[in-house]
CHARMM internal coordinates of N, CA and C (Angstrom, degrees):
IC EDIT
DIST 1 N 1 CA 1.4132
DIST 1 CA 1 C 1.6119
ANGL 1 N 1 CA 1 C 112.37
DIST 1 C 2 N 1.3132
ANGL 1 CA 1 C 2 N 110.90
DIHE 1 N 1 CA 1 C 2 N -43.02
DIST 2 N 2 CA 1.4342
ANGL 1 C 2 N 2 CA 115.51
DIHE 1 CA 1 C 2 N 2 CA -178.09
DIST 2 CA 2 C 1.4818
ANGL 2 N 2 CA 2 C 115.44
DIHE 1 C 2 N 2 CA 2 C -61.66
DIST 2 C 3 N 1.3808
ANGL 2 CA 2 C 3 N 116.54
DIHE 2 N 2 CA 2 C 3 N -39.13
DIST 3 N 3 CA 1.4749
ANGL 2 C 3 N 3 CA 119.87
DIHE 2 CA 2 C 3 N 3 CA 178.73
DIST 3 CA 3 C 1.5558
ANGL 3 N 3 CA 3 C 108.27
DIHE 2 C 3 N 3 CA 3 C -68.32
DIST 3 C 4 N 1.2938
ANGL 3 CA 3 C 4 N 120.79
DIHE 3 N 3 CA 3 C 4 N -36.98
DIST 4 N 4 CA 1.4613
ANGL 3 C 4 N 4 CA 119.91
DIHE 3 CA 3 C 4 N 4 CA -179.86
DIST 4 CA 4 C 1.5154
ANGL 4 N 4 CA 4 C 109.51
DIHE 3 C 4 N 4 CA 4 C -64.80
DIST 4 C 5 N 1.3002
ANGL 4 CA 4 C 5 N 114.27
DIHE 4 N 4 CA 4 C 5 N -46.08
DIST 5 N 5 CA 1.5373
ANGL 4 C 5 N 5 CA 120.68
DIHE 4 CA 4 C 5 N 5 CA 175.06
DIST 5 CA 5 C 1.5062
ANGL 5 N 5 CA 5 C 110.93
DIHE 4 C 5 N 5 CA 5 C -54.13
DIST 5 C 6 N 1.3249
ANGL 5 CA 5 C 6 N 116.89
DIHE 5 N 5 CA 5 C 6 N -46.37
DIST 6 N 6 CA 1.4346
ANGL 5 C 6 N 6 CA 119.43
DIHE 5 CA 5 C 6 N 6 CA -178.63
DIST 6 CA 6 C 1.5026
ANGL 6 N 6 CA 6 C 113.41
DIHE 5 C 6 N 6 CA 6 C -63.88
DIST 6 C 7 N 1.3820
ANGL 6 CA 6 C 7 N 115.57
DIHE 6 N 6 CA 6 C 7 N -37.17
DIST 7 N 7 CA 1.4573
ANGL 6 C 7 N 7 CA 117.39
DIHE 6 CA 6 C 7 N 7 CA 178.64
DIST 7 CA 7 C 1.4711
ANGL 7 N 7 CA 7 C 112.66
DIHE 6 C 7 N 7 CA 7 C -76.39
DIST 7 C 8 N 1.3655
ANGL 7 CA 7 C 8 N 120.55
DIHE 7 N 7 CA 7 C 8 N -33.27
DIST 8 N 8 CA 1.4092
ANGL 7 C 8 N 8 CA 122.19
DIHE 7 CA 7 C 8 N 8 CA 174.87
DIST 8 CA 8 C 1.5075
ANGL 8 N 8 CA 8 C 111.89
DIHE 7 C 8 N 8 CA 8 C -64.32
DIST 8 C 9 N 1.3506
ANGL 8 CA 8 C 9 N 114.81
DIHE 8 N 8 CA 8 C 9 N -50.71
DIST 9 N 9 CA 1.4846
ANGL 8 C 9 N 9 CA 117.04
DIHE 8 CA 8 C 9 N 9 CA 179.86
DIST 9 CA 9 C 1.4507
ANGL 9 N 9 CA 9 C 114.37
DIHE 8 C 9 N 9 CA 9 C -62.55
DIST 9 C 10 N 1.3358
ANGL 9 CA 9 C 10 N 116.63
DIHE 9 N 9 CA 9 C 10 N -42.61
DIST 10 N 10 CA 1.4875
ANGL 9 C 10 N 10 CA 123.52
DIHE 9 CA 9 C 10 N 10 CA 177.07
DIST 10 CA 10 C 1.4474
ANGL 10 N 10 CA 10 C 114.17
DIHE 9 C 10 N 10 CA 10 C -58.09
DIST 10 C 11 N 1.3472
ANGL 10 CA 10 C 11 N 117.62
DIHE 10 N 10 CA 10 C 11 N -41.60
DIST 11 N 11 CA 1.4668
ANGL 10 C 11 N 11 CA 122.21
DIHE 10 CA 10 C 11 N 11 CA 178.32
DIST 11 CA 11 C 1.4860
ANGL 11 N 11 CA 11 C 111.52
DIHE 10 C 11 N 11 CA 11 C -71.41
DIST 11 C 12 N 1.3857
ANGL 11 CA 11 C 12 N 119.41
DIHE 11 N 11 CA 11 C 12 N -34.12
DIST 12 N 12 CA 1.4908
ANGL 11 C 12 N 12 CA 122.91
DIHE 11 CA 11 C 12 N 12 CA -177.40
DIST 12 CA 12 C 1.5193
ANGL 12 N 12 CA 12 C 104.33
DIHE 11 C 12 N 12 CA 12 C -74.29
DIST 12 C 13 N 1.2405
ANGL 12 CA 12 C 13 N 119.66
DIHE 12 N 12 CA 12 C 13 N -41.11
DIST 13 N 13 CA 1.4828
ANGL 12 C 13 N 13 CA 121.20
DIHE 12 CA 12 C 13 N 13 CA -178.60
DIST 13 CA 13 C 1.5774
ANGL 13 N 13 CA 13 C 109.23
DIHE 12 C 13 N 13 CA 13 C -66.04
DIST 13 C 14 N 1.2996
ANGL 13 CA 13 C 14 N 118.35
DIHE 13 N 13 CA 13 C 14 N -42.13
DIST 14 N 14 CA 1.5198
ANGL 13 C 14 N 14 CA 123.06
DIHE 13 CA 13 C 14 N 14 CA 177.90
DIST 14 CA 14 C 1.5074
ANGL 14 N 14 CA 14 C 106.61
DIHE 13 C 14 N 14 CA 14 C -59.41
DIST 14 C 15 N 1.3194
ANGL 14 CA 14 C 15 N 119.39
DIHE 14 N 14 CA 14 C 15 N -46.67
DIST 15 N 15 CA 1.4316
ANGL 14 C 15 N 15 CA 122.68
DIHE 14 CA 14 C 15 N 15 CA -172.75
DIST 15 CA 15 C 1.5726
ANGL 15 N 15 CA 15 C 110.59
DIHE 14 C 15 N 15 CA 15 C -63.16
DIST 15 C 16 N 1.3506
ANGL 15 CA 15 C 16 N 113.22
DIHE 15 N 15 CA 15 C 16 N -43.83
DIST 16 N 16 CA 1.3944
ANGL 15 C 16 N 16 CA 120.81
DIHE 15 CA 15 C 16 N 16 CA 176.21
DIST 16 CA 16 C 1.5222
ANGL 16 N 16 CA 16 C 111.80
DIHE 15 C 16 N 16 CA 16 C -62.88
DIST 16 C 17 N 1.2385
ANGL 16 CA 16 C 17 N 119.00
DIHE 16 N 16 CA 16 C 17 N -43.50
DIST 17 N 17 CA 1.5492
ANGL 16 C 17 N 17 CA 125.91
DIHE 16 CA 16 C 17 N 17 CA -179.54
DIST 17 CA 17 C 1.5892
ANGL 17 N 17 CA 17 C 107.27
DIHE 16 C 17 N 17 CA 17 C -61.69
DIST 17 C 18 N 1.3474
ANGL 17 CA 17 C 18 N 116.26
DIHE 17 N 17 CA 17 C 18 N -43.17
DIST 18 N 18 CA 1.4169
ANGL 17 C 18 N 18 CA 120.63
DIHE 17 CA 17 C 18 N 18 CA 178.93
DIST 18 CA 18 C 1.6063
ANGL 18 N 18 CA 18 C 108.23
DIHE 17 C 18 N 18 CA 18 C -67.13
DIST 18 C 19 N 1.3329
ANGL 18 CA 18 C 19 N 121.25
DIHE 18 N 18 CA 18 C 19 N -36.98
DIST 19 N 19 CA 1.3585
ANGL 18 C 19 N 19 CA 121.31
DIHE 18 CA 18 C 19 N 19 CA -176.29
DIST 19 CA 19 C 1.5850
ANGL 19 N 19 CA 19 C 105.49
DIHE 18 C 19 N 19 CA 19 C -72.50
DIST 19 C 20 N 1.2604
ANGL 19 CA 19 C 20 N 120.26
DIHE 19 N 19 CA 19 C 20 N -38.78
DIST 20 N 20 CA 1.4841
ANGL 19 C 20 N 20 CA 120.30
DIHE 19 CA 19 C 20 N 20 CA 178.21
DIST 20 CA 20 C 1.4176
ANGL 20 N 20 CA 20 C 111.55
DIHE 19 C 20 N 20 CA 20 C -60.13
DIST 20 C 21 N 1.4779
ANGL 20 CA 20 C 21 N 114.18
DIHE 20 N 20 CA 20 C 21 N -44.11
DIST 21 N 21 CA 1.4497
ANGL 20 C 21 N 21 CA 119.07
DIHE 20 CA 20 C 21 N 21 CA -179.55
DIST 21 CA 21 C 1.5498
ANGL 21 N 21 CA 21 C 111.63
DIHE 20 C 21 N 21 CA 21 C -59.48
DIST 21 C 22 N 1.3295
ANGL 21 CA 21 C 22 N 113.29
DIHE 21 N 21 CA 21 C 22 N -45.29
DIST 22 N 22 CA 1.5104
ANGL 21 C 22 N 22 CA 114.95
DIHE 21 CA 21 C 22 N 22 CA 179.64
DIST 22 CA 22 C 1.4790
ANGL 22 N 22 CA 22 C 114.03
DIHE 21 C 22 N 22 CA 22 C -66.60
DIST 22 C 23 N 1.3048
ANGL 22 CA 22 C 23 N 116.62
DIHE 22 N 22 CA 22 C 23 N -33.04
DIST 23 N 23 CA 1.4886
ANGL 22 C 23 N 23 CA 120.16
DIHE 22 CA 22 C 23 N 23 CA 179.03
DIST 23 CA 23 C 1.6324
ANGL 23 N 23 CA 23 C 106.18
DIHE 22 C 23 N 23 CA 23 C -70.33
DIST 23 C 24 N 1.2521
ANGL 23 CA 23 C 24 N 119.36
DIHE 23 N 23 CA 23 C 24 N -42.56
DIST 24 N 24 CA 1.3483
ANGL 23 C 24 N 24 CA 122.27
DIHE 23 CA 23 C 24 N 24 CA -177.12
DIST 24 CA 24 C 1.6105
ANGL 24 N 24 CA 24 C 112.06
DIHE 23 C 24 N 24 CA 24 C -66.85
DIST 24 C 25 N 1.3064
ANGL 24 CA 24 C 25 N 114.34
DIHE 24 N 24 CA 24 C 25 N -28.07
DIST 25 N 25 CA 1.4547
ANGL 24 C 25 N 25 CA 118.68
DIHE 24 CA 24 C 25 N 25 CA 175.02
DIST 25 CA 25 C 1.5037
ANGL 25 N 25 CA 25 C 114.19
DIHE 24 C 25 N 25 CA 25 C -85.18
DIST 25 C 26 N 1.2456
ANGL 25 CA 25 C 26 N 118.85
DIHE 25 N 25 CA 25 C 26 N -9.18
DIST 26 N 26 CA 1.4943
ANGL 25 C 26 N 26 CA 124.77
DIHE 25 CA 25 C 26 N 26 CA 179.84
DIST 26 CA 26 C 1.5029
ANGL 26 N 26 CA 26 C 113.24
DIHE 25 C 26 N 26 CA 26 C 88.23
DIST 26 C 27 N 1.2406
ANGL 26 CA 26 C 27 N 120.35
DIHE 26 N 26 CA 26 C 27 N 9.96
DIST 27 N 27 CA 1.4662
ANGL 26 C 27 N 27 CA 119.44
DIHE 26 CA 26 C 27 N 27 CA 177.35
DIST 27 CA 27 C 1.5335
ANGL 27 N 27 CA 27 C 114.29
DIHE 26 C 27 N 27 CA 27 C -81.64
DIST 27 C 28 N 1.3307
ANGL 27 CA 27 C 28 N 114.76
DIHE 27 N 27 CA 27 C 28 N -22.11
DIST 28 N 28 CA 1.5121
ANGL 27 C 28 N 28 CA 120.89
DIHE 27 CA 27 C 28 N 28 CA 171.70
DIST 28 CA 28 C 1.5051
ANGL 28 N 28 CA 28 C 105.37
DIHE 27 C 28 N 28 CA 28 C -116.70
DIST 28 C 29 N 1.3110
ANGL 28 CA 28 C 29 N 115.80
DIHE 28 N 28 CA 28 C 29 N 120.46
DIST 29 N 29 CA 1.4818
ANGL 28 C 29 N 29 CA 117.97
DIHE 28 CA 28 C 29 N 29 CA -177.17
DIST 29 CA 29 C 1.4703
ANGL 29 N 29 CA 29 C 114.38
DIHE 28 C 29 N 29 CA 29 C -105.68
DIST 29 C 30 N 1.2834
ANGL 29 CA 29 C 30 N 123.28
DIHE 29 N 29 CA 29 C 30 N 176.05
DIST 30 N 30 CA 1.3733
ANGL 29 C 30 N 30 CA 128.03
DIHE 29 CA 29 C 30 N 30 CA 176.20
DIST 30 CA 30 C 1.6091
ANGL 30 N 30 CA 30 C 113.78
DIHE 29 C 30 N 30 CA 30 C 97.76
DIST 30 C 31 N 1.2759
ANGL 30 CA 30 C 31 N 118.28
DIHE 30 N 30 CA 30 C 31 N 25.26
DIST 31 N 31 CA 1.4593
ANGL 30 C 31 N 31 CA 125.31
DIHE 30 CA 30 C 31 N 31 CA 179.72
DIST 31 CA 31 C 1.4682
ANGL 31 N 31 CA 31 C 117.03
DIHE 30 C 31 N 31 CA 31 C -140.34
DIST 31 C 32 N 1.2167
ANGL 31 CA 31 C 32 N 121.47
DIHE 31 N 31 CA 31 C 32 N 158.40
DIST 32 N 32 CA 1.4101
ANGL 31 C 32 N 32 CA 123.47
DIHE 31 CA 31 C 32 N 32 CA 171.20
DIST 32 CA 32 C 1.5079
ANGL 32 N 32 CA 32 C 114.98
DIHE 31 C 32 N 32 CA 32 C -64.00
DIST 32 C 33 N 1.3122
ANGL 32 CA 32 C 33 N 111.98
DIHE 32 N 32 CA 32 C 33 N -21.63
DIST 33 N 33 CA 1.4719
ANGL 32 C 33 N 33 CA 119.00
DIHE 32 CA 32 C 33 N 33 CA -178.80
DIST 33 CA 33 C 1.6487
ANGL 33 N 33 CA 33 C 112.06
DIHE 32 C 33 N 33 CA 33 C -83.58
DIST 33 C 34 N 1.2708
ANGL 33 CA 33 C 34 N 115.88
DIHE 33 N 33 CA 33 C 34 N -7.32
DIST 34 N 34 CA 1.4623
ANGL 33 C 34 N 34 CA 120.75
DIHE 33 CA 33 C 34 N 34 CA 176.16
DIST 34 CA 34 C 1.5250
ANGL 34 N 34 CA 34 C 112.16
DIHE 33 C 34 N 34 CA 34 C -63.31
DIST 34 C 35 N 1.4043
ANGL 34 CA 34 C 35 N 108.76
DIHE 34 N 34 CA 34 C 35 N 128.15
DIST 35 N 35 CA 1.4894
ANGL 34 C 35 N 35 CA 119.89
DIHE 34 CA 34 C 35 N 35 CA -177.13
DIST 35 CA 35 C 1.4850
ANGL 35 N 35 CA 35 C 116.29
DIHE 34 C 35 N 35 CA 35 C 60.36
DIST 35 C 36 N 1.2390
ANGL 35 CA 35 C 36 N 113.80
DIHE 35 N 35 CA 35 C 36 N 32.27
DIST 36 N 36 CA 1.5200
ANGL 35 C 36 N 36 CA 120.25
DIHE 35 CA 35 C 36 N 36 CA 179.47
DIST 36 CA 36 C 1.5574
ANGL 36 N 36 CA 36 C 105.58
DIHE 35 C 36 N 36 CA 36 C -110.68
DIST 36 C 37 N 1.3187
ANGL 36 CA 36 C 37 N 118.85
DIHE 36 N 36 CA 36 C 37 N 114.39
DIST 37 N 37 CA 1.3909
ANGL 36 C 37 N 37 CA 120.13
DIHE 36 CA 36 C 37 N 37 CA -177.11
DIST 37 CA 37 C 1.4376
ANGL 37 N 37 CA 37 C 118.79
DIHE 36 C 37 N 37 CA 37 C -61.72
DIST 37 C 38 N 1.2763
ANGL 37 CA 37 C 38 N 119.31
DIHE 37 N 37 CA 37 C 38 N -29.34
DIST 38 N 38 CA 1.4916
ANGL 37 C 38 N 38 CA 127.32
DIHE 37 CA 37 C 38 N 38 CA 177.18
DIST 38 CA 38 C 1.5398
ANGL 38 N 38 CA 38 C 108.01
DIHE 37 C 38 N 38 CA 38 C -53.36
DIST 38 C 39 N 1.3522
ANGL 38 CA 38 C 39 N 116.48
DIHE 38 N 38 CA 38 C 39 N -42.04
DIST 39 N 39 CA 1.4601
ANGL 38 C 39 N 39 CA 118.25
DIHE 38 CA 38 C 39 N 39 CA -173.58
DIST 39 CA 39 C 1.5588
ANGL 39 N 39 CA 39 C 109.58
DIHE 38 C 39 N 39 CA 39 C -78.06
DIST 39 C 40 N 1.3176
ANGL 39 CA 39 C 40 N 119.58
DIHE 39 N 39 CA 39 C 40 N -15.53
DIST 40 N 40 CA 1.4327
ANGL 39 C 40 N 40 CA 120.29
DIHE 39 CA 39 C 40 N 40 CA 174.23
DIST 40 CA 40 C 1.5484
ANGL 40 N 40 CA 40 C 109.71
DIHE 39 C 40 N 40 CA 40 C -67.21
DIST 40 C 41 N 1.3220
ANGL 40 CA 40 C 41 N 113.60
DIHE 40 N 40 CA 40 C 41 N -45.50
DIST 41 N 41 CA 1.4370
ANGL 40 C 41 N 41 CA 121.44
DIHE 40 CA 40 C 41 N 41 CA -177.94
DIST 41 CA 41 C 1.5797
ANGL 41 N 41 CA 41 C 111.18
DIHE 40 C 41 N 41 CA 41 C -74.63
DIST 41 C 42 N 1.2709
ANGL 41 CA 41 C 42 N 113.48
DIHE 41 N 41 CA 41 C 42 N -44.04
DIST 42 N 42 CA 1.4614
ANGL 41 C 42 N 42 CA 119.42
DIHE 41 CA 41 C 42 N 42 CA -175.93
DIST 42 CA 42 C 1.6190
ANGL 42 N 42 CA 42 C 106.08
DIHE 41 C 42 N 42 CA 42 C -65.70
DIST 42 C 43 N 1.3531
ANGL 42 CA 42 C 43 N 116.61
DIHE 42 N 42 CA 42 C 43 N -44.66
DIST 43 N 43 CA 1.4684
ANGL 42 C 43 N 43 CA 117.80
DIHE 42 CA 42 C 43 N 43 CA 178.03
DIST 43 CA 43 C 1.5218
ANGL 43 N 43 CA 43 C 114.33
DIHE 42 C 43 N 43 CA 43 C -62.35
DIST 43 C 44 N 1.2657
ANGL 43 CA 43 C 44 N 117.96
DIHE 43 N 43 CA 43 C 44 N -35.85
DIST 44 N 44 CA 1.5060
ANGL 43 C 44 N 44 CA 122.45
DIHE 43 CA 43 C 44 N 44 CA 175.44
DIST 44 CA 44 C 1.4380
ANGL 44 N 44 CA 44 C 112.16
DIHE 43 C 44 N 44 CA 44 C -63.47
DIST 44 C 45 N 1.3229
ANGL 44 CA 44 C 45 N 118.05
DIHE 44 N 44 CA 44 C 45 N -44.36
DIST 45 N 45 CA 1.4801
ANGL 44 C 45 N 45 CA 120.74
DIHE 44 CA 44 C 45 N 45 CA 179.45
DIST 45 CA 45 C 1.5771
ANGL 45 N 45 CA 45 C 111.67
DIHE 44 C 45 N 45 CA 45 C -71.68
DIST 45 C 46 N 1.3470
ANGL 45 CA 45 C 46 N 117.81
DIHE 45 N 45 CA 45 C 46 N -34.48
DIST 46 N 46 CA 1.4567
ANGL 45 C 46 N 46 CA 121.48
DIHE 45 CA 45 C 46 N 46 CA 176.93
DIST 46 CA 46 C 1.5723
ANGL 46 N 46 CA 46 C 109.23
DIHE 45 C 46 N 46 CA 46 C -67.11
DIST 46 C 47 N 1.3962
ANGL 46 CA 46 C 47 N 116.16
DIHE 46 N 46 CA 46 C 47 N -40.09
DIST 47 N 47 CA 1.4311
ANGL 46 C 47 N 47 CA 121.72
DIHE 46 CA 46 C 47 N 47 CA -179.68
DIST 47 CA 47 C 1.5521
ANGL 47 N 47 CA 47 C 111.40
DIHE 46 C 47 N 47 CA 47 C -66.50
DIST 47 C 48 N 1.3017
ANGL 47 CA 47 C 48 N 114.83
DIHE 47 N 47 CA 47 C 48 N -36.49
DIST 48 N 48 CA 1.4886
ANGL 47 C 48 N 48 CA 120.67
DIHE 47 CA 47 C 48 N 48 CA 179.30
DIST 48 CA 48 C 1.5755
ANGL 48 N 48 CA 48 C 112.07
DIHE 47 C 48 N 48 CA 48 C -69.44
DIST 48 C 49 N 1.4227
ANGL 48 CA 48 C 49 N 110.84
DIHE 48 N 48 CA 48 C 49 N -41.23
DIST 49 N 49 CA 1.4805
ANGL 48 C 49 N 49 CA 111.26
DIHE 48 CA 48 C 49 N 49 CA 175.07
DIST 49 CA 49 C 1.5409
ANGL 49 N 49 CA 49 C 111.70
DIHE 48 C 49 N 49 CA 49 C -65.84
DIST 49 C 50 N 1.2501
ANGL 49 CA 49 C 50 N 116.81
DIHE 49 N 49 CA 49 C 50 N -39.79
DIST 50 N 50 CA 1.4761
ANGL 49 C 50 N 50 CA 120.54
DIHE 49 CA 49 C 50 N 50 CA -178.70
DIST 50 CA 50 C 1.5737
ANGL 50 N 50 CA 50 C 110.40
DIHE 49 C 50 N 50 CA 50 C -64.25
DIST 50 C 51 N 1.2843
ANGL 50 CA 50 C 51 N 117.68
DIHE 50 N 50 CA 50 C 51 N -40.61
DIST 51 N 51 CA 1.4158
ANGL 50 C 51 N 51 CA 122.65
DIHE 50 CA 50 C 51 N 51 CA 177.43
DIST 51 CA 51 C 1.5291
ANGL 51 N 51 CA 51 C 111.89
DIHE 50 C 51 N 51 CA 51 C -64.34
DIST 51 C 52 N 1.3534
ANGL 51 CA 51 C 52 N 116.53
DIHE 51 N 51 CA 51 C 52 N -37.36
DIST 52 N 52 CA 1.4791
ANGL 51 C 52 N 52 CA 119.67
DIHE 51 CA 51 C 52 N 52 CA 174.70
DIST 52 CA 52 C 1.4772
ANGL 52 N 52 CA 52 C 110.39
DIHE 51 C 52 N 52 CA 52 C -66.01
DIST 52 C 53 N 1.2814
ANGL 52 CA 52 C 53 N 122.03
DIHE 52 N 52 CA 52 C 53 N -41.26
DIST 53 N 53 CA 1.4610
ANGL 52 C 53 N 53 CA 124.57
DIHE 52 CA 52 C 53 N 53 CA 177.42
DIST 53 CA 53 C 1.5464
ANGL 53 N 53 CA 53 C 109.31
DIHE 52 C 53 N 53 CA 53 C -62.56
DIST 53 C 54 N 1.3404
ANGL 53 CA 53 C 54 N 113.72
DIHE 53 N 53 CA 53 C 54 N -45.82
DIST 54 N 54 CA 1.4838
ANGL 53 C 54 N 54 CA 117.42
DIHE 53 CA 53 C 54 N 54 CA 177.49
DIST 54 CA 54 C 1.5305
ANGL 54 N 54 CA 54 C 113.68
DIHE 53 C 54 N 54 CA 54 C -59.53
DIST 54 C 55 N 1.3245
ANGL 54 CA 54 C 55 N 119.12
DIHE 54 N 54 CA 54 C 55 N -42.14
DIST 55 N 55 CA 1.4850
ANGL 54 C 55 N 55 CA 122.76
DIHE 54 CA 54 C 55 N 55 CA 176.60
DIST 55 CA 55 C 1.4661
ANGL 55 N 55 CA 55 C 110.70
DIHE 54 C 55 N 55 CA 55 C -65.08
DIST 55 C 56 N 1.3321
ANGL 55 CA 55 C 56 N 116.60
DIHE 55 N 55 CA 55 C 56 N -38.70
DIST 56 N 56 CA 1.5846
ANGL 55 C 56 N 56 CA 120.87
DIHE 55 CA 55 C 56 N 56 CA 178.02
DIST 56 CA 56 C 1.5222
ANGL 56 N 56 CA 56 C 107.56
DIHE 55 C 56 N 56 CA 56 C -60.66
DIST 56 C 57 N 1.3087
ANGL 56 CA 56 C 57 N 120.86
DIHE 56 N 56 CA 56 C 57 N -45.21
DIST 57 N 57 CA 1.4175
ANGL 56 C 57 N 57 CA 124.49
DIHE 56 CA 56 C 57 N 57 CA 178.40
DIST 57 CA 57 C 1.5357
ANGL 57 N 57 CA 57 C 112.29
DIHE 56 C 57 N 57 CA 57 C -61.06
DIST 57 C 58 N 1.4097
ANGL 57 CA 57 C 58 N 117.52
DIHE 57 N 57 CA 57 C 58 N -44.53
DIST 58 N 58 CA 1.3438
ANGL 57 C 58 N 58 CA 120.17
DIHE 57 CA 57 C 58 N 58 CA 179.19
DIST 58 CA 58 C 1.4517
ANGL 58 N 58 CA 58 C 114.81
DIHE 57 C 58 N 58 CA 58 C -67.75
DIST 58 C 59 N 1.3200
ANGL 58 CA 58 C 59 N 118.34
DIHE 58 N 58 CA 58 C 59 N -36.73
DIST 59 N 59 CA 1.4652
ANGL 58 C 59 N 59 CA 121.84
DIHE 58 CA 58 C 59 N 59 CA 176.27
DIST 59 CA 59 C 1.5578
ANGL 59 N 59 CA 59 C 114.01
DIHE 58 C 59 N 59 CA 59 C -67.20
DIST 59 C 60 N 1.3413
ANGL 59 CA 59 C 60 N 110.82
DIHE 59 N 59 CA 59 C 60 N -38.97
DIST 60 N 60 CA 1.5278
ANGL 59 C 60 N 60 CA 115.37
DIHE 59 CA 59 C 60 N 60 CA 172.38
DIST 60 CA 60 C 1.5118
ANGL 60 N 60 CA 60 C 113.81
DIHE 59 C 60 N 60 CA 60 C -59.76
DIST 60 C 61 N 1.3099
ANGL 60 CA 60 C 61 N 113.58
DIHE 60 N 60 CA 60 C 61 N -38.74
DIST 61 N 61 CA 1.4889
ANGL 60 C 61 N 61 CA 119.65
DIHE 60 CA 60 C 61 N 61 CA 175.56
DIST 61 CA 61 C 1.4785
ANGL 61 N 61 CA 61 C 110.41
DIHE 60 C 61 N 61 CA 61 C -62.98
DIST 61 C 62 N 1.2424
ANGL 61 CA 61 C 62 N 120.13
DIHE 61 N 61 CA 61 C 62 N -43.91
DIST 62 N 62 CA 1.4396
ANGL 61 C 62 N 62 CA 120.80
DIHE 61 CA 61 C 62 N 62 CA -175.66
DIST 62 CA 62 C 1.5147
ANGL 62 N 62 CA 62 C 111.05
DIHE 61 C 62 N 62 CA 62 C -73.47
DIST 62 C 63 N 1.3132
ANGL 62 CA 62 C 63 N 118.27
DIHE 62 N 62 CA 62 C 63 N -31.24
DIST 63 N 63 CA 1.4871
ANGL 62 C 63 N 63 CA 122.54
DIHE 62 CA 62 C 63 N 63 CA 173.56
DIST 63 CA 63 C 1.4745
ANGL 63 N 63 CA 63 C 112.73
DIHE 62 C 63 N 63 CA 63 C -58.33
DIST 63 C 64 N 1.2817
ANGL 63 CA 63 C 64 N 114.79
DIHE 63 N 63 CA 63 C 64 N -46.24
DIST 64 N 64 CA 1.4358
ANGL 63 C 64 N 64 CA 125.13
DIHE 63 CA 63 C 64 N 64 CA -174.81
DIST 64 CA 64 C 1.5097
ANGL 64 N 64 CA 64 C 113.56
DIHE 63 C 64 N 64 CA 64 C -66.71
DIST 64 C 65 N 1.3322
ANGL 64 CA 64 C 65 N 114.36
DIHE 64 N 64 CA 64 C 65 N -33.75
DIST 65 N 65 CA 1.4407
ANGL 64 C 65 N 65 CA 121.63
DIHE 64 CA 64 C 65 N 65 CA -177.94
DIST 65 CA 65 C 1.5139
ANGL 65 N 65 CA 65 C 111.54
DIHE 64 C 65 N 65 CA 65 C -69.94
DIST 65 C 66 N 1.3020
ANGL 65 CA 65 C 66 N 119.62
DIHE 65 N 65 CA 65 C 66 N -36.50
DIST 66 N 66 CA 1.4762
ANGL 65 C 66 N 66 CA 122.76
DIHE 65 CA 65 C 66 N 66 CA -177.13
DIST 66 CA 66 C 1.4418
ANGL 66 N 66 CA 66 C 111.29
DIHE 65 C 66 N 66 CA 66 C -72.65
END
COOR INIT
IC SEED 1 N 1 CA 1 C
IC BUILD
């Protein structure tokens, strides 16, 4: 259950980070975050953290299978 939760949370955080990055760069419009450079960098950091959590969940799943 823990690994599934890690993968789900990591995937969700990664998606939100990418969304923030795209909004900051102006590719996704309709938000106060649009064309704001802060959100490009914040989104990238959030996406990297989410990907790390996702990888941790996948590695935990592989360890238990063996």
